[in-house]
N, C-alpha and C positions, 0 to 999 in steps of 0.2 A: 471499306476503309480506306477513301480515299481523299478524308479532311485535309485540309492543306496544315491544320495544328490539332497538337495534343497534348493534352493534360492529364497528367498521371497522378494520381491517389492515393498513396502510400497507409494502408494500414499497419502501423509500425510496429503495435505490439504486438498482433496476432503472429506477424514474421519473425517479429527477434525470439517470440516463444518456439515457435517451428525450429530455429535456426538452433538455438540452445538444447534443444533433442537430436536436431540433422547431424551439428559436428562433434567430433569428438571435446571430452571435457579436459582435455590433455592440454588444450590451446592453449595457453597462459601467457603470463611477461616473463621479462627477466626477474621482477619481483615476486613472481607467483601468481598472479589474479590473473581470475579466468576470463578469458577472451573469443570463445568459443562463438555465442552468439554475435556477439560485436560481427564477429569475420563473417560471421554464414551472413548476415542480414546487409551488410556491405556487398558482399558477392553477388546476394542474387538481384541488390539494391543496379549494381552496375548494370548488371546482366540486362534487366528491364529497360534501364537506360539506352542503352548500346541498341537492345535490340527496336524500342519504338520509337528511339529519338524526339523524346517530347520537346517543345516549346514551353511548358509550366511543368512546375514538382511543387508537390505539398505532402508532407510528411503530420498524417494523423494519430495522435495520443488518446487515450480514455484519460478520462477526470479520475480525480483521485475522490473519495469518499460515497456520499448515495449519488442516484441516477434518477430520470423519470421515473425509471420502470421500478428498480428498487420504493419508491414511491407508490407504487401500485401494488405491488407484492413485495413482502419484504423478504422473502425466501431467494428472489429472483438472483441466480449466479450465488446463492450461498452454499452450496454444495463445493463450490471448487475450493482445494486444500490452498494453504499459504503457499508462495513462490519461495521456491529454495533462493537460498541469499546468495550463490554462485550465480543463477541469473539476475537478480533485482540489482546487484552491484554494478551489472553489464549496461544497464536502464541509460545512467549518467553519458557514459563511455558511447553509446548510438548518439544518442543527443548533439554528445561533441563533434560526432563525423558529418551526423547530419549538416550543423554549423558549420562547419570545415567548408561542407561543397555546398554552403549559400542555400541550402534547402529551406523554409520557414517550417515550423513546427506549429501547430494548434491543437489545444486542447481548450475546451470551453466546458465549467463547473455545472456540473449535473448531466450529461452526455456523454454519451459513447463518441468511438472514432468512428463507428457506421453512423451513426446520426450524422457527425460533421462533415463525413462522408454524402451523405445523400443529401442534404444542404448545399454544397457548394455544384456535387454534379445539376442541382436542379437549377441551380444560376446560372450555371456556366456552360452545361453542353447542350449540345445543337448547332444555332448557328456557325458560328465561328471554328467550332471545336469536336473532337471525339473525346470521350473520357476515357480513360485505361483504368481500371480499378485492381490495386497487385494487394490480394491479401489470402490469409490462407483457410478463409473462413466462409460457411455457403450460403449463410447469412443474407451476404451481399449480392447474392444473385439476383433478390426482387428487384433490384435497381436496372437489370440488363434492361437495352432497349435498340433502338438503330443506331442513337450514336452513343450507348452507352457497353462498355465490356467488361467481364472479368477478369483475370489472369488469376487463375487460383492455382494455387503453389501447392505440387503436391508434395506426398510424404517422402519423396527425394525430390528436392529443389528442381531437378533434372526432368521431372515430368510435371512441370508446369504447363499446362493448356490456358488458352482464350477461349473465354466461350461467350458465344455469343444468343441470342432469343435459341434460334432451334434445338443448340447445344444444353441450354438450362431444362427445354422440356423435357428432352432423351432422358438427359440425366436424374432428372428429380421427377417426373413423369407429372410434374404439372407445368403451366405457364411461370414466369419472374410474379406476377402479377398476382399470381395465384402462391406465392410462399407462404406468406404469412398468414392466409386459411388453411393452408397444409399445414402449418405446424400449431395450429390453434387446435386441431384436432389430435392431429398423432406427438404433438409434445417434443418437447426438446433436452434431454435430460444433461448433454452440456453445459445448458444453462440454467435449470431446475423450473423449466416453462410446463405446468403440468398435463397440459392439453387431456384429450378426453380417456380415462380410464377403461382401457379393454378395447379400445380401437387404435393401432397401429398402422404405418405408414402405409402399407394395400389399402385399407380399408377407408384411410382420408384419402386417399388419392382417388381410391372410386368414388366416394362422395362429392368431393372438389370438380372431377371430369365432369359427372352428370347435374351438378346445383349451381356449378362455379362459383359460391363462395359460402361461407357458415351462416351469415346472414339470411340467405335465399334458401339455406338447409332447414331451416327452424321455419321459416314461411312454408314449408312442404312437408314441414315433420310428419304428417299423417300417412305423407306418400312412404316415407323412407323403410328402406328394409328392415324390416325386425328385429336382426342383427343387429343393429343400428341404434336404432328408436328408442330404445328406453335407454341406454347407456346415454347417448346425447340430453334427452330430457333431463334423466338425475344431473349432466355436467353443462347446465345451458351459460350460467353465471362465468364458469372457469373455461369453457369454451372463449368466449368471447375477451376474457380478460389475458387468456392464452393468447390470441389473435393480436392484441394488443399489446404484446409484450416484444411477439417477433416483428413487430412493422418499426420499421425506422422512419426517425423524426425529421422531415424535409423543409423544416421551420426553425434550423437553429439561431438561435440571436448572436453572429458574426462578426467580431471587428477585425473584417478580413479584405484588403483589398487584392483580387489577381494580380495585380503587378509585381506583389510581393512576390509573386512566384516564379516570374520568368527566368528559364533557364537554359543554358547556364550563368550564372554571377558570380563562380567562386573563382578564388587564386587559386591558378594549377599547382604552383611552390608549394602552398601552407597543405593540399593532400596531399602532397607526397612528401609532406616531411613526419606527417603524422602517419604513413602507412610505412615510412620507415620506422619510428619512431616505434610502432606495433607489431614491427616485425612482419607486416604483412605483405610479405616479400610476393607470394604468388596473386595476391590484386594488380601488381605491380605495370602488366602486362595490360589486363583491364581498362586499367587509367591509363594508357597511351595509345589505346584505341579510343578512349574516352574522347583524348586532345583532338586526334583523326577526327571524329565526327561530329566535333564542333570546332568549326576553323578560327571562332572568336577567340578562342582558347589558349591559342598562340601569340595574338596583339596583348592578349591580358599578359602572359608570362613576360612581355617585352616590357608592357609597362612597370611591372615588377622588379625588373632586374635596372629600368633607368631611375626607378623612385625608391629607395631602398628604406628610406627615413620616411615614409609614410604618414606609421603610427603619431612623430614628434610633429611633423607638420601641420595634423591635424588639429593636436592640442594647442597649435604655436598662435595658432589663429583664434583662439578665444579669448580676449581682455588679455594679450599681450603677455599670454603666459608664456616665461622663458624655463630652459634646460639649466638645471645645475650639473658643474661639469665634475664636482666635487661633493660630499654630502658635510653639511657643515656639523663643527663638533660643538655648535650651538645653535639653539632657535632665539631668535628675537620676539618672535611671535610666539604669544600664550597657547597658540592652537594648531594642531597639525592631523593629517589626514595619512592614513597607512593602508596601504592595499596589498595582500599577499597571496600569491599562488603557490601552494602545496604541491609535492610531487607524491603521487597516491601510494598510499601502504597497505601494508595488512591490518594493520595496528598503533594506536597512539606514540609506540615508543620507536617508530622507524619515520613517523614526519617530517621533513627536511624541507626546505628550501629552495622553492621552484623559479620564479621571480616575482620580481613587485615594484610598487614606486611610493614614495611617501611625499605628498602635498602641499607646500606651504599657503600664504595668502598669495603670492603671484608670482609661484618658481614651483618647480617639481625635482626630484631628483629619481630618477629610477636603480631600483636595489642591485648588487647580484649576493652573492652568499657571504661574502667577505663582510657584507656591512650589518648583519643584525645585533653585532655588539655594540657598536656605535649608536642604531638605531635605538636600544634598551636603553642605552645613556640618555641620548636625548631625550626621551620622553617621559622619562622618570617623574620630571615635575610641570608635564606640560597637561594640557587637557587635548588627549587623544581619541581620536575616531576610527576603529577600525572595523574591518571584517574577518565573524570568525575568530570571538578571543579564545576561544577553548583550542582554538589551531593554535595559534600563538603561544598561548600560555604552555603548547605542548613542544611546540618549536624552541622556546628559551629555555625550558628543562633540558629538554635535548641534548641543547649546547652547554650547560651547565651554568647560566646564566640565573641572575634571579631579578623579578618581573614585580611593578608593582602595580596592580590594578584599578588603585582608588581614586586617579583621574583619568578613567579611559571608557568611553561609550562604543559598546558595539550598536553600530548602526545599522549593521543588518535585524539586529534582531529588534532594535527600537522601531526601524519600518515595520517590520512582522506586525510588533504587536499593535503600533498606530492604525496599519491598513483591517485589523480585526479579523484579520484571516483571508481577507482576499489577496496576498501573495503569499509563499514560501518562502524560507531563508534560501534563497535564489538572488544571484548577482543579476542575472538578465531580467529574470523577470521580476526585480523590485526598478530595474530600467522601465520597465513597462509601467510600473505604479503611477511612475514621474509623466507618464503619458510620451516617452521615448520609444518609440516603433523601430525604428531605422535596424535592418539588418547586417549594415556594415560597418558598427558603430563598432571600433577598436578598446580594446585595456585601456588605453590612459585619458581618452575622452569619454567613456561612461565611468570611469571613475570621478574624473570632472563633475561630468554631470553630476551622479549623486549628490558630491560634495554638494554642488553652488545649490539643488533644490533641498537638498536634507535642513536646508535651513528653515522654512514651513515647520521641520519636528521642532525645533527648539525649546517650544513651551510644552509639549510634551513627555523632551529630554528632564526638563528639570525638573517636572512635576510628578513623574510617574514612577510612583513607589514599584511598581510591577514590574516593571524595566531595571529598575536598582536589583531588586531581587535575581530576574533572569540573567542579568550581566555577574553577579555573583555567584549565583547559582550554577555557570560554567564553569567555574573555577573546582566547584567541589565535585563536579561530574566529570570535570579532567582528572584529578586525584581518584575516583572512583574507576576510573579508568586504566588508569597508572596503576591502582593497589592490584587490579585485575583479580584472578579467580584461579584458584587449583583443581584441576584436575589431575587425577590418579590416573597415567597413563597405561601402570602395568594392569591394574582393576581392570581398564577400560579393554584390556585386547583380550582379556580372559573371559569378559563376559559376550562380547561382537564372538570369539571362538566358541562359546556357549549356545552364543542365540544362531551361528550359523552351524554348528552339529544340530540344535532344535531342527531349524527351517529342514536339511538333510532329513531328518526321521520322518519329520511333517509331509513332505516333497513325496518318498518312499508309501506314506499312508496314506497318501490321495492319489497314488500310480495304484497302488495295490485295491483301495476302494473304487476307483473309476476303471481297473483293467485293463487300463494302457496308460504309457506314457503318451502328457501333452505338453503345449505350453499353456501352463499355469498364468505366466503375465499376458496370454494373449485373449482377449474377450470375446472375441470372436469362438475360439476353441473350446472356451470355456461355456459359450452361451451354448453352442451343440452339443455339448456332453451334459450338460446340465439340465436342456429343454427339449434336444432333440432326441436323443440316443435316452437318456433316464425320465425323460416324459413328464418334468416338473411344469407346472403354470408361470407364466410369466407375469410377473407384475408390473413393468414397465419396458417401454421400448426407448431403443438407443434411436437419436435423430435418421440414420440409417435404415429401420427397419427392423435390425438386432436386438433383441432380447436382450436386456441391460443386465451386465452385471455386476456395476458398481455396486459398492459398500451400503448405501441405504436400500438397495434392491435386494441384494445377499441378507438382509439382517431381517426384512417381513418375509424371505421363507425359512427364516432359525427354525431347527427342530421337524423339517419337512423331511429330510435326507442328511446323512451323518457328513456327507460331500461338502455340504454348504457350512456345516462347523469348522468343518477341514479346514476351507477355505479360507475364511473369515481369519480363524487362526492363524495362518498362512501371512496372511496380508498383516496384522495386525504388529506380527512378528517382523517381515520383510519392510515396511514403513520405518520401525524403531530400527535396524541396522544402518538402512540405507539412508534415512533421513539426518542420526544424529552419531552412532556409536562409528560406521566408518567414515567419518567427517570429525571430528570434534577435537581429534589429535593432531590435526592440521594446524589448528589453532595456537598451537602450543608455542610461545615465545622460548625460541634458544638459551636464550638468556638467562630469562626468572621463572622459564618451567611455567608459566601460568598463563591462561588465556586472558588478554585482553581486547574485550568485546566493545564495540564502535555503541554509545551510548548518545543517542541523538534528542536533547530536551526539545526540540520542535518537531520531533518527524510526524505527529501525528497533529490534527488542527483541532482537539480538545487538550490541548499541550500535556498529554501522556509519554512517556516514553518510549521513543522505540530503540531496539540495536540491529548490530549485524557483523559479521564476522567473528562468532555465528550468533544467529536470533536469539539470546538469553532469553528474550520474553515471551519463547515460543515453548522451552523446554517444558515437555508434560509434566506435571505436577500427580505425584500420588504413583499405583502401578498400574502398569500396561503389561500383559501375558507373565504375571508372577515377576515383572522385572521393575524396580525403580529408578529410573536414568538420575535422578539426583542423588543419590549415592555415589556418582565416580566422582562428585564435586567434594573436597576437602579440606580441613584444615593442614595447616602446618602442622608439623610434629607436635609440638610444644602450645597451638595455639586450640582455641573450640570458635568454632561458627555460635551466631545467636542471631535467631530469625524473628521479626515483628511483622505482625500482619493486624491489619484494621479489618475485621471483620462487620459484613454488607456496611460498609461506608458509602456506597451510591444508594442506598436505602434509606440511610439515618440522611444523608443531607436533603432527600428528598421528603422523609419524613419532615424534618425543620423546619424546610422552608415552604414548603406548604401546611404549617403549622396544626398538620395531622394528628388528633391527641389521642385516639388511640395506638397509630399507632408507638409516637412517640413513649405512653405509657407502658407499650411491648416489651421497648427497648429498653425503660428504666428497669423494669421487671426480670431482664434478662429471659423472658419467651420466648419461645419460638415462632418468629414472626411469619414463618409461611404455613406452621400449622392453624396458626393463628388468622392469614390469610385464607387458607383452604373451611375452615371451619364455618366461614363469613358465607361466604362460594358456597360452600355445599350446606349451610344451615345444620348446621352439627355442633356435638362441643368440642372440645381441642381431643378431647380423649378419644374419641370416636373415629377421628381422620385417620383416615386409613394411607399407605405408601405411597398411592396413584395420587390422591386427593393431595397430599403433600405437594405431589409433584408438580398436581397444577398449581398449585398454591405459591410454589417458588417460581416456576417458571413466565408467572402471572407477574409476580411482583417485580422481577428484572426486567420482565417484557415491558411492563408499563413506562420506563423509562427511553427505551430503546423503541415506543412507540409501534407497536408490532401489529398486524392487525387480525382479524377473525379469519382471513383463508390462510395466513402464515401459522397462526396457532393453531388452528387446524392439523395442519399438516404434522406441524412440530410434535401436538398430542396424539394423532391419529385418531381425531373425534370427528363427528359431522360438524360441517361450517355453523350449524344453528345452533350446535352447545359453544361450541367457541369462542360465538359472540354472546352469550349468554353469560359464559365465566366472566370476560371480560363486563357487559354491563353490569352485571353483580358485583364487580370489582370497586365502580367507580361509584354504586349505590351504597356501598358500606363505607366506603373511604371518600366522601363530598368534597373534603378540602383536597385532595387530591387533583379530582376532576377541576375544580374549581381555579388553584394554580397550573394546573396546565391551559386550560381559557383563556386566564388570565398575561402569559405568560407569552402564547400565542396572539393574544389580541394586542399587546403593547410592542410585539415585533412588528407586526404590520405597519404600526406608525413608525418606528425606527427602523426598523431593518435590521434589527439586531437583537443578541441576549447577551447577558454576560455574566461571569460566572461572580463568586462572593467577594473573590481579591479584585475584580473590575477588569478582567481581560474578556473581550468585547469578540463577539463572533457574528462577520455581518454575510446577511445574502439576501438580494432583492427580490430572488425568487421566492419568497416568501409573500408575494405579490404579484406570482405571474399567473397571465390566464389557464397557464398547462394545469391542470389539476394532478397530475401526477409527480411534475414538476415542484407545484408547491407542498403538496402534501410531505416529500421526501424533502424539503426546504423546514416544513414545519417540526418534522422527528428531529433534524437535525439539533435545528437552532434548542430544541425543548432539551436532547442530549445535552448537550452543549452545556446547558449549566449546572448540572447535576457531575457529568464524567471531569468537565472543566474543573468546578468546583475542589473534586475530591482529586485533580492535579493537581492544584494549586497547594492543597492542605500537604501531601507529600513533597510539595517543592520547598514551604516557608519549613520544613520539618530538619527537611539538609542541611536551610543555611545553620535553625539552631545547636544541630547535632555536633557542629563546629569546635567548641569549647569540652562538651563531654570527650570525645576523639583524641582532642591534643591532652587533655587528663590522663585519659586511660590507654593514651598510646593506642589508641582501637583503630580500626580501617571499617569504613563502609565501601562493601564494594560489589555492592547490587542492590539496585533496587527496580523490583519487576511489580507490575500493578500496584498492589495495595500493600505490598508487602517489604520490607529494609534486613539484609543480610551484612550481617558485619563481622569479623575476625576479631579476635583479642586473646594476648596472652592466656595459658592455663594460671598466672602467676596474678595476673589482676581481680580487685576487687569485684567477680563478677556478679552478688547482689545490688551489689553499689551502682555500677554499670547500667544493668539493668533498669531498675529505678530510675537512674537518670536518665534513660533513652524514654522510657517510659511516659515518665510526665510531661516531657514536653512534647511526643503523640499526643497525649489525653489532652496539654493544655494550650495544643498550636494554636487555634481557630476556637472560639467559642462559638458554636451555633444554636446553641439550646439544646440538643442531643447529646444523653452519653455513649460517649465514644467507645468500641469494647474491640482490646488489642492482647493480641493471642502470642505469646511468646515462646520461643523454644530453641535447645540449644546439645549442641553434638557435634559430633568429630564428621558426618556429612551431613550434606545438604537437606539429603532424603531422610537419614537417621535420628533428627534431633525428635526430643522429645521434650514434651509438655512441660514450663519453671512455671509455678503455682509462687505468685508474689506475697 
C-alpha cells in the first residue's frame, strides 16, 4: 500500500444503518431529534480519513425506487422491513454533514451504492491511486484486488478491519472474483437472493473451489458429487439468476468527474459550527486532528477570517445584484422570490424561522426572524415564488399571521412536476436539474440561479392545472397536519403493559419448552437450539452459513415444533411493542395532546403520500396477536371518527384505462373480482373457487399492476416456477385488453421516455430504452405502475381539494389520508348522515373514468373499532 494517492469510497447508507444500531438512541438534539446514526457515521468517517489520509473522498448512496436487480427479480430485498422513522429522519442530517465537509454525494437512479462504487473503482483505481472502500457489507469483497481494499466496519466500529485479497479468501473460503458464484449457490438471506435450495455455504465453497464458477459446474454437472447434482439440476436458472443478482455492475452511467472528489476542500469553521450546533463535543478532538493532518486547512481558515462577506460578494457579481440594508415596506415590482430555511422540528406546530432571503428584480434582502410579519404584508398582493409553501404556511400560522396563497407559486413543486420525476423536492437536486453542479455554491447564489433559470418554467407555471392543484393541496395537507390525530395515552400504556406481560409469559413458555434459557433475539443461539439441539431441518441458510431463523424461514416450519409457534408469536408481539406501542406516546404534542405527523405529498414518485414522526402510513390494519393498534387512535369525547375507503381502486383504474369489459362488468355488478379472476385461471365456476385459488387470483390481480415476474410469483405462492408462469399466461389470455394496454403503454414510453396519469402527471425514465435488460425491465414495471398508482394518487388529491366546502359547512376536520383511505373527525351533534353523503358523492364523482367506484364508509369512536355505515 505504497501508492501516492488514496481514493476513499464511502458506502454511506450501510454505515449510517450500522451506526444507528451501534450508538445509543438516547443521543438527541436539544429539540429531542435523534442523532445517534449521524454521530456514529461522522465518528467513523473522521476515523477512516485520519487513518488513510485520502486525496479524494466520495460518499455513495442507494437510489430510491426500483433497481436493475429488482428488474430481474422482484423479490430482491423484498424481505427487508421498513426502516425506523428515527433512522430515516437522520439521512438528511448525514447529507448535511457530508455537504459541510464538501464531500460529494453520488446516487444514480436504478443503481445501488455497490454498483457506483464498482464503477468508480474500475475507472480510477490502479495507475495513480489505491482505492479503499469503507462499508459494513461483505458483498463488496468481490472488488478487492491488488489496488482495491475493503475496510469492513465490525459490529463495534473499533473492530473494523482492512481486507486484502488473501484476507478475503481466508474469511470467505473463496477468492474475491468468486464471491458472486458463491452467492449464486448459497444464496443471501439478507438480500433475498434464493441460491440453490439445500446447498449451504460449505457446499458452495466445495463446489466453487473445485470448479471455479457456476457456469463451469454446470458444464461438468455429470461429474458433480451426487449429493449436490440433483439440487443443482433443479435450480439451474435460479443459480444463474442468483449469481447475476449478487454481481456488482461496473458500468453505471455516471455524471461525475474525479476533481469533484478532491479532499480536503471544506471550510473548517463551517464544520466547527455544525459540530457545536449538534453538540458533537467528543468529535471536536478528531476535527482538530483532521486540521493537523491536512496543513491546507489552516490556510483555508485564514481565508475565511479575512473575507467573512464571501456569500454576499458572490451574488453581487451577478448582473449587479445589490443588497438592501432595510426591508422595504412596499415592493415596486410585481414579483418577488422568497426562500426560507426552517428549524428542524418534531411536528408542524414547532416550525420556526432559521434564515432566509427575498429577491426582487435587481436586489435582495437577507431576512431575520423579525421580518416575517413585514414579508407577509409585502407579498399579499404580489406574485411570489417560494420554496415549501406548506412550511411557510405553518410558520405564518405559528406566528398568528394571516396568509393569502392566491398569488403564490411553489417553485419547488413546479420544478418537481415539470421534471417528471427526474428530481425530488430538494433544493440542491433542483440546482442539478438546471445543470448547476458547483459543489461550493452558496445559498444566495443558489437561490438566484434557480430564480433566473426558472424563467424556462413560465409557460408550465401558467398553464399547469396539476401545479395549481398541488399548491392548493399543500394548504389542505398543512391543515391536516395541524388537526392531528388523538392517541389515548392511558389506553396505550395499559396495552403496552398487557403486551409486556404477554411477552414475559411467552418468554417463560419458550424457556420451558427449550429446557433452558437463551437469548431469544440472538439468531445464532436460536439456530443452534432449533437445528442442532432439536434436530429440525433448516429451510434456508444465512450468508454466514448459519441455518436461517428469519420470519419467512420459520413460517415454513410452522407446525413441526411447538417452539417454532412460540417464537413466531413472541416476534409478532415484540415488533408491535418496539415499533409502535413503546414509541407512539413520544409523538404526542404537550399543548394539543394530539399526534401531528408530517405528511409529504411529494414523498413518493407516484404522488402517494408518505409520512414521518410517526409513519402513519404503516400503522397496521386489523388485528395482530389479538390486538388492533388502531383502537388506540380515538376521537375527542364529543366527536366521532368517520372513515371513507376506496375499495380496489387501482384495479378499477386498470380496468377502465384498459377498457377490459369483463373486469368492468364485474365491478358494475359488485362481484368478487378475485374469485372472478381465479375462476378464469383455474377454469372452474366462481362458486367452486377454493380459498387457495382466490388467493392466487388476488395475488395476480394486484401483481399485474406491479409487473411481478414468474420467479417472484412462485416464491410468493410457494408453487413451482412453471405453475406460476402458467397462472400469469392464463391471466393475460382471459384479460387480453389488460395485456394490450400494458404493451401499448410500454411501446409509447419507449418513444417518449415517460408515462402519465389521468391528470397529466408525468414520470420520465430514459432507462426504458436501456441496453441493460435488468434496468430496462425495472423501468417498464415502474412506468406502467406509475400510470395506475399515480392516477389513484391524483384522484385522492383532487378529492381533498373538493372536500373544502363540506368541511367548512360541517365544521369537520380531515385528520388522516392513508393509502386509499380518508379519516375525518366531526362533532356528534352534526348531521352525520348529510356529512357522509356529501363526502361520498364527492368521492364517487370526483373523476369519471367510466368505472364504478366502490366506497366503504365506517364510523365510531376509535379508528380500529369503526362500524360499517350503510347509505
